[in-house]
C-alpha positions in Angstrom: 0.1 0.3 0.0 1.2 3.5 -0.8 -0.3 6.1 1.4 0.5 10.3 1.3 -0.4 12.9 3.1 -3.3 15.4 1.5 -0.7 17.9 0.8 1.3 15.5 -1.6 -2.3 14.7 -3.6 -0.9 15.3 -7.2 2.6 13.2 -6.1 0.2 10.0 -5.2 -1.5 10.4 -8.7 2.1 10.6 -10.4 3.3 7.2 -8.2 0.1 5.4 -9.3 0.4 6.1 -12.8 4.1 5.3 -12.7 3.0 2.0 -10.9 -0.1 1.4 -12.4 0.8 -2.3 -14.0 1.5 -3.7 -10.6 -1.6 -1.8 -8.8 -5.6 -2.7 -8.3 -7.7 -1.2 -10.5 -8.6 1.2 -7.7 -7.2 4.7 -8.6 -5.9 6.6 -5.1 -8.4 6.9 -2.4 -8.9 9.6 0.2 -8.7 8.5 4.0 -10.5 8.7 6.2 -13.6 8.4 3.7 -15.1 12.1 3.0 -18.8 10.4 3.5 -17.9 9.9 6.6 -17.8 13.5 7.7 -14.2 13.7 8.7 -11.0 15.8 7.0 -9.3 13.9 4.5 -5.6 13.4 5.9 -4.3 11.6 3.1 -4.4 9.5 -0.1 -3.8 5.8 -0.7 -3.7 3.0 -3.0 -3.0 -0.9 -3.1 -0.8 -2.8 -5.3 -1.3 -6.3 -6.4 -0.1 -9.4 -4.6 3.0 -10.3 -7.2 6.1 -12.5 -7.0 8.0 -9.6 -8.4 7.2 -7.5 -5.4 7.5 -10.2 -3.0 11.2 -10.5 -3.9 11.5 -6.6 -3.4 10.1 -7.1 -0.1 12.3 -9.3 0.7 15.5 -7.5 -0.3 14.4 -4.5 1.7 12.9 -6.0 4.7 14.4 -8.2 7.6 12.3 -9.9 10.4 13.6 -8.7 13.8 13.0 -11.4 16.6 13.6 -9.0 19.3 10.7 -6.6 18.1 8.6 -9.0 16.3 8.6 -7.2 13.0 10.2 -6.3 9.9 12.4 -3.6 9.7 13.4 -1.7 6.6 17.2 -2.1 5.4 18.9 -0.9 2.6 20.4 -3.5 0.3 24.3 -3.7 0.1 23.7 -3.4 -3.3 21.5 -0.6 -3.6 23.4 0.8 -6.7 22.8 -2.3 -8.8 18.7 -1.7 -7.6 17.5 1.6 -8.1 18.3 4.5 -10.8 19.0 7.8 -9.4 15.1 8.9 -10.1 14.1 5.9 -8.3 16.5 6.6 -5.6 15.0 10.3 -5.5 11.2 8.7 -5.2 12.4 6.7 -2.5 14.0 9.4 -0.5 11.2 11.7 -1.4 8.4 8.8 0.2 10.7 7.7 3.2 13.5 10.0 3.3 14.6 13.1 6.1 17.2 15.3 6.5 19.5 14.2 9.5 22.2 16.9 9.8 24.1 17.1 6.6 22.7 13.2 5.7 19.5 11.6 4.4 18.1 9.4 6.8 
């Protein structure tokens, strides 16, 4: 699932169009449902369950026994996995500035 804050509505549609072959047919939807009278906080869409996405997940997430959850890890061969554009998209989605570095 991809979820983006309301401030980035255009960006979630960009991602949905970029990944549309891997997505369910549903376009990005607001959350919470505006029909329930609450303000929209974010937009989201779902990807399909595909072997290629499972493989990607296993490359990027490792099971942490101590916390009983998956933890994102950066693969050592990241330069073989991501183009410059894909790295920029990843940073825009998950990154943050930490001193003079990206966290």
